[in-house]
C-alpha positions in Angstrom: 2.3 5.7 -18.5 2.6 9.3 -17.4 4.4 10.0 -14.1 2.0 10.9 -11.2 2.8 13.2 -8.3 1.4 12.7 -4.8 1.2 14.4 -1.4 1.7 12.3 1.8 -1.0 12.1 4.6 -0.4 10.5 8.0 2.7 8.5 8.7 5.0 8.4 5.6 7.0 5.2 5.2 8.6 3.2 2.4 6.5 0.1 2.0 9.2 -2.4 2.9 9.5 -0.8 6.3 6.0 -2.0 7.3 6.6 -5.8 7.1 10.1 -5.3 8.6 8.6 -3.5 11.6 5.9 -6.1 12.1 8.4 -9.0 11.8 10.9 -7.4 14.2 8.3 -6.6 16.9 4.6 -7.1 16.1 3.5 -5.5 19.4 5.4 -2.3 18.8 4.5 -2.1 15.1 0.9 -2.6 16.0 1.0 0.3 18.4 2.8 2.5 15.8 0.8 1.6 12.7 -2.3 -0.5 13.2 -5.5 1.6 12.9 -3.6 4.6 11.8 -3.4 6.4 8.4 -0.2 5.4 6.7 1.2 6.8 3.4 3.5 4.5 1.4 5.8 5.7 -1.4 7.2 3.0 -3.6 7.2 1.2 -6.9 4.0 -0.7 -7.9 4.6 -4.5 -8.3 1.1 -5.4 -9.3 -2.4 -4.1 -9.8 -5.1 -6.6 -9.1 -8.7 -7.2 -7.9 -9.5 -9.0 -4.6 -12.1 -11.7 -4.1 -14.8 -9.0 -3.5 -14.0 -7.2 -6.8 -12.2 -4.3 -5.1 -9.0 -3.1 -6.8 -5.7 -3.4 -5.0 -2.1 -2.3 -5.5 0.8 -4.5 -4.4 4.3 -3.5 -3.4 6.4 -6.7 -3.3 9.9 -7.0 -1.8 11.0 -10.5 -2.7 11.0 -12.5 -5.9 8.2 -14.7 -4.8 6.0 -11.8 -3.8 5.5 -13.2 -0.3 6.7 -10.2 1.6 4.5 -7.3 0.6 2.2 -4.4 1.3 -1.3 -4.5 -0.3 -3.3 -1.3 -0.6 -7.1 -2.0 -1.2 -9.3 0.6 -2.8 -13.1 1.0 -3.5 -14.5 -0.1 -6.8 -15.2 3.6 -7.5 -11.5 4.2 -7.9 -11.0 1.5 -10.6 -10.7 4.1 -13.5 -8.0 6.0 -11.6 -6.1 2.8 -10.8 -6.4 1.7 -14.5 -4.0 4.6 -15.2 -1.2 3.0 -13.1 1.5 0.8 -14.4 3.8 -1.8 -12.9 7.1 -0.2 -11.9 5.5 3.2 -11.5 6.4 5.1 -8.3 3.4 6.4 -6.4 2.2 7.7 -3.0 -0.9 5.9 -1.5 -2.5 6.3 1.8 -4.8 4.1 3.8 -5.6 2.7 7.3 -3.1 0.0 8.4 -4.9 -3.3 9.2 -1.8 -5.1 10.5 0.1 -8.0 9.1 -1.1 -11.5 8.0 1.7 -13.9 7.2 4.2 -11.6 5.5 1.8 -9.1 4.0 0.8 -5.8 5.6 -2.7 -4.6 4.5 -3.8 -1.0 4.1 -7.6 -0.5 3.5 -9.6 2.4 2.2 -6.7 3.6 0.2 -6.4 6.6 -2.0 -3.9 8.0 -4.4 -2.5 11.2 -3.0 -1.8 14.1 -5.4 0.7 16.8 -4.5 -1.0 20.2 -4.5 
């Protein structure tokens, strides 16, 4: 796959910082991230489809894939996401929905090109 270049929007964090922040202090992390636009930069672990048929990109931080950030996209972005590969480094931005179990969810995500 060809390398992609992206431009950050909102708060820029490495994906593993989100579950770490919510685990350390969920109240503080909620005030800092929840409901806000967050850009993550990291290595794609998986590209999948959720129960509603919407594409999603996973950033996993342990061998079991239990601690992760999941970025959900609209179905209209499926062709663009089909160009991504596991292991590829990308920037993605979306609204932080908080953490469920050990996964932080970002919704309404977009790939962010550098201009």
